[in-house]
C-alpha positions in Angstrom: 0.0 0.0 0.0 1.3 3.4 -0.9 2.4 5.8 1.9 1.0 9.3 1.4 3.7 10.8 3.5 6.5 9.1 1.6 5.0 10.1 -1.7 4.7 13.8 -0.7 8.5 14.0 0.1 9.7 12.0 -2.8 12.7 13.7 -4.4 12.4 12.7 -8.0 9.6 13.9 -10.3 6.6 11.6 -10.3 2.9 11.4 -11.2 0.1 10.3 -8.9 -3.7 10.5 -8.6 -4.4 12.9 -5.7 -7.0 15.2 -4.3 -6.7 18.9 -4.8 -5.9 19.3 -1.1 -3.1 16.8 -1.4 -1.7 18.5 -4.5 -1.5 21.7 -2.5 0.8 20.1 0.1 3.2 18.8 -2.5 3.2 22.3 -4.0 4.0 23.8 -0.5 6.9 21.4 -0.2 8.3 22.2 -3.7 7.8 26.0 -3.3 9.8 26.0 -0.1 7.1 26.9 2.4 8.7 27.1 5.9 5.6 27.9 8.1 2.1 26.6 7.6 -0.8 27.4 9.9 -4.5 26.6 10.0 -7.8 26.3 11.8 -9.7 23.2 10.7 -12.7 23.8 8.5 -14.1 22.0 5.4 -13.1 21.8 2.6 -9.5 22.3 3.7 -8.9 19.8 6.6 -7.4 17.2 4.2 -4.5 19.6 3.7 -3.6 19.1 7.3 -4.2 15.3 7.0 -1.7 15.1 4.2 0.8 17.1 6.3 0.2 14.8 9.2 1.1 11.8 7.0 4.7 13.1 6.7 6.8 11.8 9.7 7.5 14.7 12.0 11.2 14.4 11.8 11.0 14.5 7.9 8.5 17.3 7.6 10.1 20.2 5.6 8.2 23.0 7.3 6.6 23.9 10.6 2.9 23.4 10.9 0.4 24.2 13.7 -3.3 24.3 14.2 -3.8 27.7 15.7 -6.7 28.7 18.1 -8.5 30.4 15.2 -8.0 31.8 11.7 -7.0 35.2 12.8 -4.2 33.8 15.0 -3.2 31.4 12.2 -2.9 34.4 9.8 -0.9 36.4 12.3 1.6 33.5 13.0 2.1 33.2 9.2 2.5 37.0 9.0 5.2 37.0 11.7 7.1 34.2 9.9 6.8 36.0 6.6 8.2 39.4 7.8 11.1 37.3 9.2 11.9 36.1 5.7 10.1 32.7 5.6 7.6 31.8 2.9 4.4 31.1 4.8 1.0 29.5 4.1 -2.1 29.9 6.2 -5.1 27.9 5.1 -8.7 27.7 6.2 -12.3 27.7 5.0 -14.5 30.4 3.5 -16.0 31.9 6.7 -12.6 31.6 8.4 -11.5 34.6 6.4 -14.2 36.6 8.3 -12.4 35.7 11.6 -9.0 36.7 10.1 -10.3 39.8 8.3 -9.0 42.4 10.9 -5.5 41.3 10.1 -6.1 40.2 6.5 -7.0 43.7 5.3 -3.6 45.0 6.5 -1.4 42.4 4.8 -1.0 43.9 1.4 0.5 47.0 2.9 3.2 45.1 4.6 6.7 44.1 3.3 6.3 40.3 3.5 10.0 39.4 3.0 9.3 35.7 2.6 6.0 36.0 0.8 2.7 34.5 1.8 0.3 32.2 -0.1 -3.2 32.0 1.5 -5.1 28.9 0.6 -8.8 29.6 0.9 -11.5 26.9 0.7 -14.7 28.6 -0.5 -17.9 26.7 -0.3 -20.4 27.3 -3.1 -23.4 25.1 -2.3 -22.9 25.6 1.5 -21.9 22.0 1.8 -20.5 22.5 5.3 -21.0 26.2 5.9 -23.7 28.6 7.1 -23.5 30.7 3.9 -22.1 30.8 0.3 -20.0 33.9 0.7 -17.8 34.9 -2.2 -14.4 35.8 -0.8 -13.2 37.4 -4.0 -14.9 40.6 -2.6 -12.7 40.6 0.5 -9.6 40.0 -1.6 -10.3 43.0 -3.7 -11.0 45.0 -0.6 -7.6 44.1 0.8 -5.7 44.4 -2.6 -4.7 40.7 -2.5 -4.5 38.9 -5.9 -6.5 35.7 -6.4 -5.6 32.6 -8.4 -8.6 30.3 -9.1 -7.8 26.7 -10.1 -10.3 24.4 -11.7 -8.6 21.1 -11.1 -6.1 19.5 -8.6 -3.4 19.9 -11.3 -4.1 23.6 -11.6 -4.1 23.9 -7.8 -0.6 22.5 -7.7 0.7 24.6 -10.6 -1.0 27.8 -9.4 0.3 27.5 -5.9 3.9 27.3 -7.3 3.3 30.4 -9.5 1.6 32.2 -6.6 4.6 31.4 -4.3 7.1 32.7 -6.9 5.1 36.0 -7.2 4.6 36.3 -3.5 8.4 35.9 -2.9 9.3 38.2 -5.7 7.0 41.1 -4.7 7.0 40.4 -0.9 3.2 40.2 -0.9 0.3 37.9 0.0 -1.6 36.0 -2.7 -4.7 33.9 -2.4 -5.2 30.5 -4.1 -8.9 30.2 -4.0 -10.2 26.6 -4.0 -13.8 25.5 -3.9 -15.2 22.4 -2.4 -15.1 20.3 -5.7 -11.6 21.4 -6.5 -10.4 20.5 -2.9 -11.9 17.0 -3.1 -11.6 16.1 -6.8 -9.0 13.6 -7.8 -6.7 13.8 -10.8 -3.4 12.5 -12.0 -0.9 15.2 -11.4 2.7 15.4 -12.6 4.9 16.7 -9.8 8.4 18.2 -10.0 11.8 17.5 -8.4 12.3 18.4 -4.8 15.5 18.6 -2.9 15.2 18.7 0.9 16.9 21.5 2.7 17.4 22.1 6.4 14.9 24.5 7.9 16.4 28.0 7.6 16.5 29.5 11.1 18.0 32.8 9.9 16.2 35.9 11.2 15.8 38.6 8.6 13.3 40.9 10.3 14.6 44.5 10.3 12.2 47.3 11.2 14.8 49.8 9.9 14.5 48.6 6.3 10.7 48.6 6.1 7.8 50.2 8.0 5.5 47.9 9.8 3.6 50.5 11.8 0.6 51.8 9.8 -0.2 54.9 11.8 -1.2 58.3 10.3 -1.2 59.3 6.7 2.6 59.7 6.6 3.1 56.0 6.9 -0.2 54.6 5.6 -0.2 56.4 2.2 3.3 55.0 1.2 2.2 51.5 2.4 -1.1 51.6 0.4 0.9 52.9 -2.6 3.1 49.8 -2.4 0.0 47.5 -2.3 -1.4 49.2 -5.4 1.9 48.9 -7.2 2.0 45.1 -6.4 -1.5 44.7 -7.8 -0.4 46.5 -11.0 2.6 44.1 -11.2 0.4 41.0 -10.9 -2.0 42.6 -13.5 0.9 42.6 -16.0 1.7 39.0 -15.1 -2.0 38.0 -15.5 -1.9 39.2 -19.2 0.6 36.5 -20.1 -0.4 33.9 -17.5 -0.4 30.3 -18.8 -3.6 29.8 -16.8 -5.6 31.9 -19.2 -6.8 29.5 -21.9 -8.9 30.0 -25.0 -11.1 27.3 -26.6 -11.5 28.5 -30.2 -14.6 27.2 -31.9 -14.5 29.8 -34.7 -17.7 31.4 -33.4 -17.5 35.2 -33.8 -21.1 35.6 -32.8 -21.0 34.1 -29.3 -18.3 33.9 -26.6 -18.1 32.8 -23.0 -15.8 34.1 -20.3 -15.5 31.8 -17.3 -13.3 30.6 -14.4 -12.5 27.6 -12.2 -15.0 24.8 -11.8 -17.7 26.4 -14.0 -15.3 26.0 -16.9 -15.3 22.2 -16.5 -19.0 22.1 -16.1 -19.4 24.2 -19.2 -17.2 21.8 -21.2 -19.4 18.9 -20.2 -22.5 20.9 -21.1 -21.3 22.1 -24.5 -20.8 18.5 -25.8 -24.6 18.7 -26.6 -24.3 22.0 -28.6 -24.2 21.9 -32.4 -22.6 25.4 -32.6 -20.2 25.9 -29.7 -19.3 29.4 -28.5 -15.7 30.4 -28.1 -14.5 30.2 -24.5 -12.0 32.3 -22.5 -11.0 30.7 -19.2 -9.3 33.0 -16.7 -6.9 31.7 -14.2 -6.4 34.9 -12.2 -9.7 36.6 -11.2 -8.2 39.6 -9.4 -6.7 41.6 -10.9 -8.2 40.7 -14.3 -6.0 40.6 -17.4 -7.5 43.7 -19.1 -6.1 43.3 -22.6 -6.9 39.6 -22.9 -10.5 40.2 -22.0 -10.9 43.3 -24.2 -9.4 41.5 -27.2 -11.8 38.5 -26.6 -14.8 40.7 -26.3 -13.9 42.8 -29.3 -14.0 39.8 -31.6 -17.5 38.6 -30.5 -21.0 40.1 -30.8 -22.2 38.6 -27.5 -20.3 37.4 -24.5 -21.7 35.4 -21.6 -20.0 35.8 -18.2 -20.3 32.4 -16.4 -19.2 32.4 -12.7 -20.4 30.9 -9.4 -21.9 32.9 -6.7 -21.7 36.7 -7.1 -21.3 38.7 -10.3 -17.7 39.6 -9.4 -15.9 39.4 -12.8 -19.1 40.4 -14.6 -19.1 43.9 -13.1 -15.4 44.3 -13.8 -15.8 43.2 -17.4 -18.8 45.5 -17.9 -16.6 48.3 -16.6 -13.8 47.4 -19.0 -16.3 47.3 -21.9 -17.5 50.8 -21.0 -14.0 52.2 -20.7 -13.0 50.8 -24.1 -16.2 51.8 -25.9 -17.0 48.2 -26.8 -20.3 47.5 -28.5 -20.3 43.8 -27.4 -23.5 42.7 -25.7 -22.5 41.3 -22.3 -24.8 38.7 -20.7 -24.5 38.3 -17.0 -26.7 36.7 -14.3 -30.4 36.8 -15.1 -32.2 36.0 -11.8 -31.6 35.0 -8.2 -31.1 31.3 -9.0 -27.9 32.3 -10.9 -26.5 33.6 -7.7 -27.2 30.3 -5.7 -25.5 27.0 -5.6 -22.5 25.1 -7.2 -22.1 25.4 -10.9 -22.1 21.7 -11.6 -23.1 20.6 -15.2 -26.8 20.4 -14.4 -26.7 24.0 -13.1 -24.6 25.3 -16.0 -27.0 23.7 -18.5 -29.9 25.6 -16.9 -27.9 28.9 -16.9 -26.9 28.5 -20.6 -30.5 27.6 -21.6 -31.7 30.8 -20.1 -28.9 32.7 -21.9 -29.3 31.2 -25.4 -32.2 28.9 -25.5 -31.3 27.6 -29.0 -27.7 26.7 -27.9 -28.6 23.4 -26.3 -31.2 20.7 -27.0 -33.6 19.6 -24.3 -31.5 17.2 -22.3 -32.3 15.3 -19.1 -29.4 15.9 -16.7 -31.1 14.0 -13.8 -29.1 11.1 -12.4 -30.0 7.7 -13.9 -30.8 4.5 -12.0 -32.1 3.9 -8.5 -31.1 6.7 -6.1 -30.3 6.0 -2.4 -32.8 7.3 0.1 -31.7 10.6 1.5 -29.8 10.4 4.8 -30.8 13.1 7.3 -28.0 14.6 9.3 -27.9 13.3 12.9 -25.6 12.8 15.9 -23.6 9.6 15.9 -24.6 6.6 18.0 -23.3 7.1 21.6 -22.7 10.9 21.1 -22.5 12.6 24.4 -24.3 15.6 22.9 -27.5 13.5 22.4 -27.4 12.5 26.1 -26.8 16.1 27.1 -29.6 17.5 25.0 -32.0 14.8 26.4 -31.1 15.9 29.9 -31.1 19.7 29.3 -34.5 19.5 27.6 -36.0 17.9 30.7 -34.8 20.9 32.8 -36.3 23.6 30.6 -39.8 24.9 29.9 -41.1 24.9 26.3 -41.0 28.7 26.3 -37.4 28.9 27.3 -34.9 30.1 24.7 -31.9 28.0 23.5 -29.0 29.4 21.4 -26.9 27.2 19.1 -23.3 27.5 18.0 -21.1 25.9 15.3 -20.1 22.3 15.8 -21.5 18.8 15.9 -23.9 20.0 18.6 -25.5 22.3 16.1 -27.6 19.2 15.0 -29.4 19.6 18.4 -31.8 22.0 16.6 -33.3 19.0 14.8 -36.3 17.0 16.1 -36.7 15.6 18.7 -34.2 17.6 20.8 -34.9 21.1 19.3 -32.1 22.6 21.3 -30.7 25.7 19.6 -33.2 28.1 18.0 -30.8 30.6 16.5 -27.4 30.3 14.9 -25.1 33.1 13.6 -21.4 32.1 13.5 -18.6 30.5 15.6 -18.6 31.7 19.2 -21.7 33.9 18.9 -23.9 32.0 21.4 -22.9 33.7 24.6 -23.2 37.2 23.1 -26.5 36.5 21.3 -27.8 34.8 24.4 -26.9 37.8 26.5 -28.9 40.0 24.2 -31.9 37.7 24.3 -31.8 37.7 28.1 -32.3 41.5 28.3 -35.8 42.5 29.5 -36.7 38.8 29.5 -37.3 37.8 33.1 -39.9 35.1 32.5 -38.0 33.0 29.9 -34.7 31.4 30.7 -31.9 31.6 28.1 -29.5 28.7 27.6 -26.6 28.9 25.1 -24.5 26.1 23.9 -20.9 26.0 22.7 -18.4 23.3 21.9 -14.9 23.2 23.6 -13.0 23.8 20.4 -15.3 26.7 19.4 -14.9 28.0 23.0 -11.1 28.4 22.4 -11.6 29.6 18.9 -14.0 32.5 19.4 -16.1 32.0 22.6 -14.0 33.7 25.2 -14.8 37.4 24.4 -18.6 36.6 24.8 -18.0 35.0 28.1 -15.8 37.8 29.4 -18.5 40.3 28.3 -21.2 38.3 30.1 -19.2 38.3 33.3 -18.3 42.0 32.9 -21.8 43.2 32.2 -23.5 40.7 34.5 -25.8 39.1 31.9 -28.3 36.6 33.1 -28.0 33.4 31.2 -26.6 29.9 31.3 -23.9 28.6 29.0 -23.6 24.8 28.4 -20.2 23.9 27.2 -20.3 20.6 25.2 -16.9 19.3 26.0 -15.8 16.2 24.0 -12.0 16.8 23.9 -11.6 17.3 20.2 -12.6 19.4 17.1 -15.0 16.6 16.0 -17.0 18.1 13.2 -14.0 18.6 10.9 -12.2 15.4 11.6 -11.0 15.2 15.2 -8.3 17.8 15.3 -6.7 18.7 18.6 -7.4 22.0 20.5 -5.8 23.7 23.5 -7.9 21.6 25.9 -7.0 18.2 24.4 -3.6 17.8 26.0 -1.7 17.6 22.7 -1.2 19.5 19.5 -0.1 18.7 15.9 3.6 18.5 17.0 3.2 16.3 20.1 2.0 16.4 23.8 1.4 19.7 25.5 -0.2 21.0 28.6 -4.0 20.8 28.4 -5.8 24.0 29.4 -8.5 23.2 32.0 -11.8 24.9 30.9 -13.1 25.0 34.4 -9.9 26.7 35.8 -9.9 29.1 32.8 -13.5 30.1 33.4 -12.8 30.7 37.1 -9.8 32.8 36.2 -12.1 34.9 34.0 -14.3 35.6 37.0 -17.1 33.0 36.3 -18.4 32.2 39.8 -20.8 29.5 38.9 -19.2 26.5 37.1 -20.6 22.9 37.3 -18.9 19.9 35.6 -21.2 16.9 34.8 -20.7 13.8 32.8 -23.1 14.1 29.8 -24.1 10.4 30.3 -25.2 11.2 33.9 -28.5 12.5 32.7 -30.3 13.0 36.1 -27.3 14.9 37.5 -27.1 17.0 34.4 -30.8 17.8 34.4 -30.5 18.9 38.1 -27.4 21.0 37.3 -29.2 22.8 34.5 -32.2 23.5 36.8 -29.9 25.0 39.4 -27.9 27.0 37.0 -30.8 28.6 35.2 -32.4 29.6 38.5 -29.3 31.5 39.6 -29.0 35.2 39.0 -26.2 36.3 36.6 -24.0 34.2 34.3 -23.6 30.5 35.0 -21.8 27.7 33.2 -22.4 23.9 33.0 -19.7 21.8 31.4 -21.3 18.7 29.9 -18.3 16.5 29.4 -17.9 13.2 27.6 -15.3 12.0 25.0 -16.4 12.0 21.3 -17.4 8.3 21.0 -16.7 8.2 17.2 -13.1 9.2 17.9 -12.9 6.9 20.9 -14.3 3.8 19.1 -12.0 4.4 16.2 -9.0 4.5 18.5 -10.2 1.3 20.2 -10.4 -0.5 16.8 -6.9 0.7 16.0 -5.8 -1.1 19.1 -7.5 -4.2 18.0 -10.5 -3.7 20.3 -14.0 -3.7 18.7 -17.4 -3.3 20.3 -17.3 -5.7 23.2 -21.0 -5.4 24.2 -24.2 -4.0 22.7 -27.6 -3.2 24.0 -30.9 -4.8 23.2 -34.6 -4.3 23.8 -36.5 -6.8 26.0 -39.7 -7.3 24.0 -41.5 -8.6 27.1 -40.7 -5.5 29.1 -41.1 -3.0 26.3 -44.5 -1.1 26.5 -44.0 0.7 23.2 -43.6 4.2 24.7 -40.8 4.8 22.2 -38.8 7.2 24.4 -35.7 5.6 22.9 -36.9 6.4 19.4 -38.9 9.6 19.6 -37.2 11.5 22.5 -33.7 10.1 22.9 -33.5 9.4 19.2 -30.4 7.2 18.9 -30.2 5.9 15.3 -29.4 2.5 16.7 -33.0 1.9 17.6 -35.2 0.9 14.7 -39.0 0.5 14.6 -40.3 -2.7 13.0 -43.6 -3.2 11.1 -45.2 -4.9 14.1 -44.4 -2.0 16.4 -41.5 -3.6 18.2 -38.1 -1.9 18.6 -34.8 -3.5 17.8 -31.2 -2.3 17.9 -28.9 -2.3 14.9 -25.8 -4.4 15.4 -24.0 -2.3 12.8 -24.7 1.0 14.6 -24.7 0.2 18.3 -21.4 0.9 20.0 -22.4 -0.4 23.4 -22.0 2.9 25.3 -25.2 2.3 27.3 -26.2 6.0 27.5 -29.7 4.9 26.3 -30.4 2.5 29.1 -31.4 5.1 31.6 -33.9 6.7 29.1 -36.3 3.8 29.1 -39.2 4.4 31.5 -39.7 0.7 32.0 -36.1 -0.4 31.9 -36.6 -2.5 28.8 -33.1 -1.6 27.4 -30.1 -3.5 28.7 -26.8 -5.1 27.7 -27.0 -8.3 25.8 -25.5 -11.4 27.3 -22.2 -12.3 25.8 
């Protein structure tokens, strides 16, 4: 079996079928990245998984999971101004967290250069929105490369790294979910390992790093604009701009990234195919390339996912150059929504030129699997906690969700979490909901990883302003939703063991006077703890703690230990109350046609958290 880690640090050129995320790691190695940082978030965690596959003593760069994206960006910034090529990577909404620092980057003299790998999420596959981060890049004067395939992701990263080092600037390689997770055979180049360069080059006398007052800010902004102009010149001759010449002077299409691949799939059905210009750099745009293409066509369609980012830029270019070309952009709200997969592009192109494509059925063929609703894993401590918390509250009380596995608590039957904004918001939002709200209790939820990521300011604010609410911290010892990455409370980090930060002691140090710690499986104790906490005046915290059982059982299997025992339902005792199915809702329990309840041997992990939920004690461990 091939070793991913050995492959990634192979010295000689080779070809391999890899994911886009994996191709990025090989590009990082060949480009000479010295510091990489991240906070986990789909679709980019596989980048970290690929890094983890390289033995620690052979890893050619330093890597860490930082406490959040802002810190990750700042660590990479510090390394870059000290002369080391750096690479922070995170998901789309992670840039929101990093924005306060990100908007300053282009003004700084990044001696080592910086390539930011951004995983945008059209389709909101694992995000709370479909935000288009090209807008933030333009706001901050940071160029954007946009690959369509794993091969392009690898090649564009290398080009971006060269430009970043040459101009001492940040550059974004913007991936989308399909590009991150697509697989393709990629030809990689030669790499010669070099010892980590520990030379310090930071010198505040040779460049200004203090943007205060017009006297310093104006020259720094001027530098950012000059760098954008330099990349604009590069973009004109970029090998990533490609033209598909179908000798059609009437119709042309300008597109980028994944929509280009979907367009190629769609145009196979067209009798008269338009010419296509695919752009590789979406900010700044190659002006002459675009103007020349538009000048030679009567109509040009702009095909892009999410917002009309390049459409507006291209219309501006057409106006400035006095072009008479008819420019066709987005037509309705549906064009702004969702991933531009072939089915979507077919619909968009039919709306644009109805005669271009025949009536074609793009729906999947064959028998489709039944939809699988999202749900908490069997044995999840969050399910047990929600079951206990709900019993402590009135139906009129308010619950506030946060980002993490526990967000699924909003689903039936738990219905815990009635509002969701972003990571770490729950305490602040809950504080606002508690104002002038004496009759309804407010309970907010947050996971332990999110607590360290963005939850502390809201807690400090609740203590400082004496807000009246209860926060339930769902502590499972890992960043579970994105693949079980470590966090400051887990007792280890990416590079080895470390001192775990006690959440209880941390809260007490912040001035939280009411902190209870209860095992999430101890449902009666947790219910009582919640009742006590919500009836206290001021801010209170209940830590519902239990290891992530998915992580725990996987670790047990690696040690050669499977599920040693499972639960079953005693049909003679069962009175068909269905508390296990309708209220506790573990997917292990299954309702049969005759009304009886059985447990799935494939799903049951034998944790036993369900036993206490049965009013007639019909659930118990099977005899071995």
